[in-house]
N, CA, C and O of each residue as an XYZ file, in Angstrom:
528
protein
N       7.016    -11.694      2.259
C       7.407    -11.118      3.537
C       6.168    -10.777      4.339
O       5.223    -10.185      3.818
N       6.174    -11.144      5.585
C       5.072    -10.797      6.475
C       5.220     -9.353      6.953
O       6.328     -8.869      7.183
N       4.094     -8.687      7.095
C       4.039     -7.339      7.660
C       3.179     -7.413      8.908
O       2.238     -8.204      8.974
N       3.494     -6.602      9.883
C       2.711     -6.517     11.103
C       2.339     -5.075     11.361
O       2.957     -4.155     10.825
N       1.325     -4.885     12.183
C       0.931     -3.534     12.519
C      -0.155     -3.527     13.564
O      -0.529     -4.568     14.104
N      -0.663     -2.324     13.847
C      -1.717     -2.187     14.838
C      -2.079     -0.742     15.072
O      -1.564      0.170     14.425
N      -2.975     -0.562     16.012
C      -3.476      0.773     16.346
C      -2.573      1.454     17.369
O      -1.604      0.865     17.848
N      -2.896      2.678     17.692
C      -2.113      3.487     18.626
C      -2.076      2.900     20.034
O      -1.032      2.926     20.685
N      -3.192      2.377     20.506
C      -3.234      1.864     21.888
C      -2.784      0.412     21.997
O      -2.581     -0.084     23.105
N      -2.624     -0.278     20.873
C      -2.136     -1.651     20.890
C      -3.192     -2.721     21.034
O      -2.858     -3.905     21.047
N      -4.450     -2.351     21.140
C      -5.510     -3.355     21.275
C      -5.774     -4.097     19.962
O      -6.160     -5.266     19.969
N      -5.562     -3.406     18.837
C      -5.717     -4.022     17.515
C      -4.320     -4.329     16.983
O      -3.478     -3.437     16.879
N      -4.083     -5.570     16.653
C      -2.823     -5.999     16.028
C      -3.177     -6.896     14.857
O      -4.203     -7.575     14.868
N      -2.312     -6.893     13.839
C      -2.569     -7.734     12.676
C      -1.266     -8.186     12.037
O      -0.195     -7.633     12.289
N      -1.392     -9.211     11.201
C      -0.303     -9.701     10.350
C      -0.837     -9.780      8.931
O      -1.996    -10.126      8.704
N       0.029     -9.452      7.981
C      -0.312     -9.509      6.566
C       0.736    -10.384      5.890
O       1.935    -10.178      6.080
N       0.288    -11.362      5.100
C       1.238    -12.217      4.383
C       1.923    -11.460      3.253
O       3.138    -11.561      3.079
N       1.138    -10.696      2.479
C       1.709     -9.985      1.334
C       0.864     -8.764      1.000
O      -0.363     -8.842      0.937
N       1.525     -7.650      0.790
C       0.842     -6.443      0.310
C       0.809     -6.520     -1.210
O       1.849     -6.673     -1.851
N      -0.383     -6.414     -1.785
C      -0.561     -6.520     -3.232
C      -0.159     -5.233     -3.960
O       0.495     -5.274     -5.002
N      -0.562     -4.092     -3.391
C      -0.241     -2.798     -3.998
C      -0.446     -1.710     -2.953
O      -1.209     -1.878     -2.003
N       0.242     -0.602     -3.143
C       0.142      0.546     -2.243
C      -0.030      1.796     -3.097
O       0.666      1.969     -4.098
N      -0.944      2.653     -2.708
C      -1.119      3.911     -3.437
C      -1.581      5.028     -2.510
O      -2.029      4.789     -1.389
N      -1.461      6.239     -3.007
C      -1.987      7.427     -2.332
C      -3.383      7.661     -2.884
O      -3.563      7.701     -4.101
N      -4.371      7.817     -2.019
C      -5.728      8.111     -2.479
C      -6.104      9.524     -2.047
O      -6.031      9.870     -0.868
N      -6.503     10.324     -3.015
C      -6.814     11.733     -2.774
C      -8.313     12.028     -2.747
O      -8.707     13.195     -2.746
N      -9.157     10.991     -2.726
C     -10.602     11.241     -2.771
C     -11.086     11.882     -1.463
O     -10.434     11.781     -0.424
N     -12.226     12.531     -1.544
C     -12.788     13.209     -0.376
C     -13.130     12.217      0.737
O     -12.965     12.522      1.918
N     -13.607     11.030      0.357
C     -13.963     10.033      1.366
C     -12.740      9.651      2.196
O     -12.834      9.571      3.421
N     -11.599      9.414      1.556
C     -10.382      9.058      2.293
C      -9.875     10.222      3.139
O      -9.406     10.026      4.260
N      -9.972     11.433      2.595
C      -9.549     12.597      3.390
C     -10.359     12.703      4.665
O      -9.799     12.901      5.743
N     -11.657     12.573      4.554
C     -12.518     12.701      5.735
C     -12.332     11.538      6.700
O     -12.356     11.731      7.916
N     -12.147     10.341      6.173
C     -12.001      9.154      7.030
C     -10.694      9.165      7.813
O     -10.634      8.654      8.931
N      -9.645      9.747      7.227
C      -8.344      9.757      7.897
C      -8.050     11.063      8.606
O      -7.194     11.111      9.490
N      -8.747     12.118      8.231
C      -8.463     13.425      8.803
C      -7.216     14.053      8.212
O      -6.702     15.033      8.752
N      -6.724     13.509      7.118
C      -5.524     14.019      6.457
C      -5.820     14.447      5.028
O      -6.950     14.303      4.563
N      -4.822     14.971      4.325
C      -5.024     15.439      2.961
C      -5.133     14.310      1.934
O      -5.561     14.546      0.804
N      -4.751     13.089      2.311
C      -4.890     11.903      1.468
C      -4.672     10.686      2.352
O      -4.226     10.805      3.493
N      -4.990      9.518      1.815
C      -4.751      8.261      2.534
C      -3.666      7.496      1.800
O      -3.542      7.601      0.580
N      -2.886      6.733      2.535
C      -1.936      5.798      1.935
C      -2.479      4.408      2.246
O      -2.512      3.980      3.399
N      -2.903      3.715      1.193
C      -3.592      2.442      1.347
C      -2.748      1.282      0.852
O      -2.188      1.320     -0.244
N      -2.668      0.258      1.675
C      -1.973     -0.985      1.330
C      -3.043     -2.042      1.088
O      -3.705     -2.480      2.030
N      -3.217     -2.454     -0.156
C      -4.245     -3.432     -0.496
C      -3.683     -4.835     -0.326
O      -2.602     -5.160     -0.816
N      -4.452     -5.657      0.385
C      -4.060     -7.041      0.658
C      -5.252     -7.950      0.367
O      -6.404     -7.517      0.407
N      -4.959     -9.202      0.076
C      -6.043    -10.179      0.000
C      -6.587    -10.333      1.411
O      -5.825    -10.500      2.363
N      -7.904    -10.275      1.541
C      -8.515    -10.400      2.856
C      -8.086    -11.711      3.520
O      -7.939    -11.774      4.740
N      -7.888    -12.741      2.721
C      -7.455    -14.034      3.266
C      -6.011    -14.002      3.766
O      -5.595    -14.899      4.499
N      -5.241    -12.982      3.380
C      -3.850    -12.823      3.845
C      -3.731    -11.939      5.082
O      -2.621    -11.658      5.536
N      -4.864    -11.498      5.632
C      -4.901    -10.613      6.794
C      -5.401    -11.394      8.010
O      -6.469    -12.005      7.975
N      -4.611    -11.362      9.083
C      -4.988    -12.052     10.322
C      -4.961    -11.058     11.475
O      -3.963    -10.370     11.686
N      -6.067    -10.985     12.222
C      -6.124    -10.142     13.414
C      -5.496    -10.921     14.555
O      -5.922    -12.041     14.837
N      -4.494    -10.360     15.220
C      -3.741    -11.084     16.245
C      -3.829    -10.457     17.634
O      -3.386    -11.071     18.604
N      -4.382     -9.265     17.757
C      -4.431     -8.572     19.042
C      -5.603     -9.004     19.896
O      -6.412     -9.837     19.486
N      -5.690     -8.431     21.092
C      -6.774     -8.787     22.006
C      -8.149     -8.283     21.564
O      -9.167     -8.801     22.024
N      -8.194     -7.292     20.689
C      -9.468     -6.746     20.200
C      -9.522     -6.809     18.683
O      -8.496     -6.927     18.013
N     -10.722     -6.729     18.161
C     -10.946     -6.650     16.719
C     -11.429     -5.247     16.392
O     -12.038     -4.588     17.235
N     -11.163     -4.784     15.174
C     -11.657     -3.451     14.812
C     -13.182     -3.403     14.758
O     -13.846     -4.401     14.477
N     -13.705     -2.235     15.031
C     -15.126     -1.962     14.860
C     -15.326     -1.609     13.396
O     -14.562     -0.823     12.836
N     -16.344     -2.182     12.774
C     -16.634     -1.929     11.357
C     -17.886     -1.082     11.275
O     -18.883     -1.350     11.943
N     -17.816     -0.046     10.436
C     -19.010      0.772     10.204
C     -19.102      1.145      8.739
O     -18.092      1.351      8.066
N     -20.322      1.227      8.262
C     -20.547      1.637      6.871
C     -20.182      3.103      6.787
O     -20.781      3.942      7.461
N     -19.193      3.413      5.955
C     -18.722      4.796      5.856
C     -19.277      5.513      4.636
O     -19.180      6.736      4.538
N     -19.854      4.770      3.714
C     -20.427      5.352      2.503
C     -21.334      4.303      1.863
O     -21.377      3.162      2.323
N     -22.049      4.672      0.820
C     -22.889      3.670      0.144
C     -22.079      2.579     -0.572
O     -22.659      1.595     -1.030
N     -20.759      2.734     -0.677
C     -19.968      1.759     -1.439
C     -18.991      0.946     -0.598
O     -18.324      0.057     -1.127
N     -18.892      1.229      0.696
C     -17.924      0.475      1.478
C     -18.019      0.699      2.970
O     -18.808      1.503      3.466
N     -17.174     -0.053      3.666
C     -17.106      0.015      5.128
C     -15.676      0.264      5.556
O     -14.730     -0.147      4.884
N     -15.530      0.932      6.668
C     -14.210      1.199      7.242
C     -14.185      0.655      8.657
O     -15.216      0.539      9.319
N     -12.988      0.325      9.103
C     -12.860     -0.173     10.467
C     -11.866      0.685     11.236
O     -10.988      1.329     10.661
N     -12.034      0.672     12.548
C     -11.202      1.495     13.417
C     -11.139      0.849     14.787
O     -11.913     -0.058     15.091
N     -10.215      1.318     15.612
C     -10.101      0.835     16.982
C     -11.103      1.590     17.854
O     -11.126      2.821     17.864
N     -11.927      0.843     18.581
C     -12.911      1.465     19.471
C     -12.248      2.159     20.650
O     -12.823      3.084     21.224
N     -11.045      1.726     21.020
C     -10.359      2.311     22.169
C      -9.683      3.633     21.876
O      -9.838      4.591     22.633
N      -8.928      3.696     20.775
C      -8.153      4.912     20.496
C      -8.603      5.643     19.232
O      -8.162      6.766     18.984
N      -9.468      5.031     18.434
C      -9.996      5.692     17.239
C      -9.145      5.563     15.994
O      -9.502      6.122     14.957
N      -8.031      4.848     16.057
C      -7.158      4.727     14.887
C      -7.908      4.117     13.710
O      -8.479      3.034     13.841
N      -7.917      4.810     12.534
C      -8.480      4.194     11.330
C      -7.587      3.016     10.916
O      -6.366      3.153     10.853
N      -8.196      1.873     10.638
C      -7.431      0.671     10.338
C      -7.566      0.238      8.884
O      -6.559      0.031      8.206
N      -8.807      0.099      8.391
C      -8.992     -0.553      7.095
C     -10.211     -0.036      6.347
O     -11.077      0.641      6.902
N     -10.244     -0.384      5.067
C     -11.340     -0.067      4.153
C     -11.636     -1.316      3.336
O     -10.717     -1.996      2.879
N     -12.931     -1.621      3.150
C     -13.358     -2.707      2.270
C     -14.495     -2.181      1.412
O     -15.487     -1.668      1.929
N     -14.345     -2.312      0.077
C     -15.416     -1.934     -0.841
C     -16.392     -3.092     -0.987
O     -15.982     -4.253     -1.022
N     -17.681     -2.780     -1.071
C     -18.708     -3.808     -1.235
C     -18.463     -4.660     -2.473
O     -18.683     -5.871     -2.449
N     -18.016     -4.040     -3.542
C     -17.877     -4.762     -4.816
C     -16.735     -5.765     -4.818
O     -16.662     -6.607     -5.713
N     -15.840     -5.695     -3.835
C     -14.723     -6.629     -3.804
C     -14.259     -6.865     -2.364
O     -13.249     -6.313     -1.926
N     -14.996     -7.675     -1.655
C     -14.635     -7.944     -0.258
C     -13.460     -8.913     -0.148
O     -13.010     -9.209      0.959
N     -12.962     -9.405     -1.268
C     -11.778    -10.272     -1.246
C     -10.506     -9.475     -0.995
O      -9.447    -10.056     -0.763
N     -10.602     -8.131     -1.042
C      -9.463     -7.254     -0.778
C      -9.785     -6.307      0.365
O     -10.918     -5.849      0.513
N      -8.769     -6.020      1.172
C      -8.875     -5.065      2.267
C      -7.739     -4.070      2.142
O      -6.598     -4.457      1.893
N      -8.039     -2.799      2.313
C      -7.005     -1.760      2.318
C      -6.652     -1.450      3.769
O      -7.513     -1.062      4.558
N      -5.396     -1.622      4.107
C      -4.891     -1.304      5.439
C      -4.175      0.040      5.367
O      -3.352      0.255      4.477
N      -4.477      0.941      6.289
C      -3.816      2.241      6.289
C      -2.330      2.079      6.601
O      -1.954      1.401      7.556
N      -1.499      2.709      5.785
C      -0.041      2.558      5.899
C       0.487      2.976      7.262
O       1.446      2.383      7.756
N      -0.109      3.968      7.869
C       0.357      4.441      9.164
C       0.183      3.439     10.282
O       0.745      3.620     11.362
N      -0.580      2.389     10.052
C      -0.773      1.368     11.072
C       0.268      0.249     10.977
O       0.336     -0.602     11.865
N       1.074      0.238      9.920
C       2.116     -0.782      9.783
C       3.265     -0.500     10.746
O       3.596      0.656     11.011
N       3.864     -1.555     11.262
C       5.043     -1.381     12.115
C       6.222     -0.844     11.306
O       7.070     -0.130     11.841
N       6.275     -1.183     10.027
C       7.348     -0.709      9.145
C       6.746     -0.188      7.838
O       6.856     -0.840      6.801
N       6.107      0.993      7.888
C       5.477      1.529      6.679
C       6.468      1.852      5.569
O       6.080      1.971      4.407
N       7.733      1.994      5.912
C       8.740      2.286      4.890
C       8.918      1.127      3.916
O       9.496      1.308      2.844
N       8.434     -0.054      4.268
C       8.571     -1.225      3.396
C       7.469     -1.307      2.342
O       7.521     -2.169      1.465
N       6.484     -0.433      2.414
C       5.368     -0.424      1.463
C       5.361      0.914      0.734
O       4.714      1.863      1.176
N       6.065      0.987     -0.356
C       6.217      2.235     -1.109
C       5.050      2.432     -2.069
O       4.756      1.531     -2.855
N       4.376      3.580     -2.033
C       3.285      3.832     -2.982
C       3.779      3.793     -4.426
O       4.863      4.282     -4.744
N       2.952      3.197     -5.296
C       3.304      3.062     -6.707
C       2.558      4.048     -7.593
O       2.976      4.295     -8.724
N       1.441      4.625     -7.093
C       0.663      5.545     -7.919
C      -0.264      6.388     -7.050
O      -0.476      6.103     -5.872
N      -0.806      7.429     -7.667
C      -1.834      8.281     -7.071
C      -3.185      7.834     -7.598
O      -3.329      7.530     -8.782
N      -4.164      7.795     -6.725
C      -5.525      7.432     -7.116
C      -6.425      8.621     -6.811
O      -6.225      9.323     -5.820
N      -7.423      8.845     -7.676
C      -8.302     10.017     -7.546
C      -7.470     11.297     -7.563
O      -7.732     12.231     -6.805
N      -6.476     11.326     -8.426
C      -5.598     12.488     -8.506
C      -6.366     13.755     -8.878
O      -5.920     14.865     -8.589
N      -7.520     13.583     -9.520
C      -8.345     14.741     -9.883
C      -8.853     15.476     -8.637
O      -9.256     16.635     -8.722
N      -8.833     14.803     -7.486
C      -9.279     15.413     -6.230
C      -8.125     15.868     -5.350
O      -8.341     16.328     -4.228
N      -6.916     15.743     -5.847
C      -5.732     16.119     -5.062
C      -5.818     17.589     -4.669
O      -6.139     18.444     -5.494
N      -5.529     17.872     -3.410
C      -5.481     19.258     -2.957
C      -4.284     19.940     -3.615
O      -3.221     19.330     -3.729
N      -4.433     21.181     -4.045
C      -3.367     21.824     -4.827
C      -2.045     21.985     -4.080
O      -1.003     22.117     -4.723
N      -2.050     21.978     -2.770
C      -0.811     22.158     -2.002
C      -0.138     20.847     -1.620
O       0.918     20.861     -0.988
N      -0.734     19.702     -1.996
C      -0.129     18.397     -1.700
C       0.936     18.096     -2.747
O       0.638     17.999     -3.938
N       2.166     17.949     -2.303
C       3.291     17.696     -3.210
C       3.802     16.262     -3.123
O       4.634     15.854     -3.933
N       3.324     15.506     -2.170
C       3.753     14.120     -1.975
C       3.322     13.267     -3.174
O       2.174     13.350     -3.612
N       4.214     12.471     -3.692
C       3.902     11.558     -4.784
C       3.727     12.198     -6.139
O       3.124     11.601     -7.032
N       4.247     13.415     -6.313
C       4.053     14.118     -7.589
C       4.633     13.377     -8.785
O       4.094     13.496     -9.885
N       5.695     12.628     -8.616
C       6.310     11.937     -9.736
C       5.706     10.582    -10.047
O       6.123      9.918    -10.995
N       4.725     10.165     -9.255
C       4.105      8.861     -9.468
C       3.028      8.923    -10.553
O       2.427      9.975    -10.773
N       2.786      7.797    -11.230
C       1.672      7.760    -12.188
C       0.348      8.015    -11.474
O       0.246      7.842    -10.260
N      -0.656      8.423    -12.229
C      -1.972      8.715    -11.668
C      -3.031      7.841    -12.319
O      -2.974      7.537    -13.511
N      -3.993      7.449    -11.507
C      -5.148      6.701    -11.990
C      -6.415      7.444    -11.603
O      -6.563      7.911    -10.474
N      -7.320      7.543    -12.555
C      -8.601      8.197    -12.321
C      -9.443      7.340    -11.393
O      -9.463      6.117    -11.529
N     -10.131      7.958    -10.463
C     -11.016      7.223     -9.572
C     -12.267      6.774    -10.274
O     -12.751      7.454    -11.178
N     -12.808      5.624     -9.868
C     -14.036      5.151    -10.479
C     -15.159      4.923     -9.469
O     -16.232      4.443     -9.833
N     -14.915      5.265     -8.198
C     -15.961      5.142     -7.193
C     -16.870      6.375     -7.259
O     -16.413      7.500     -7.461
N     -18.146      6.129     -7.084
C     -19.119      7.220     -7.069
C     -19.978      7.043     -5.829
O     -20.713      6.063     -5.705
N     -19.881      7.986     -4.922
C     -20.653      7.844     -3.687
C     -21.360      9.112     -3.324
O     -22.056      9.162     -2.310
């Protein structure tokens, strides 16, 4: 199934052939990058992601281990790519036109979960392995 999405102002649009996995990430890097208590990431093969809008996201190095992209017009966080695996791109769930179709399967970096976050409590947890 194809998924579509974009930024708040509509300048960035994309299509995804298939979402490989979706999870909640509680690491500090994701919290700061999204401005929220956690990120919901949809991992896709980079080759399955096509930019279709009039603009492309701006890419910036967000840490020693990866880069994030965002819309230069409205600031919407769009994606994350780790240096160690550029064959995969994480698209933020809030940018999907139908985020309800991508259900998170697990918590990542659960050791960093804020104590008041109750979302995804029944999901399995995976320890984070990124060090930045």
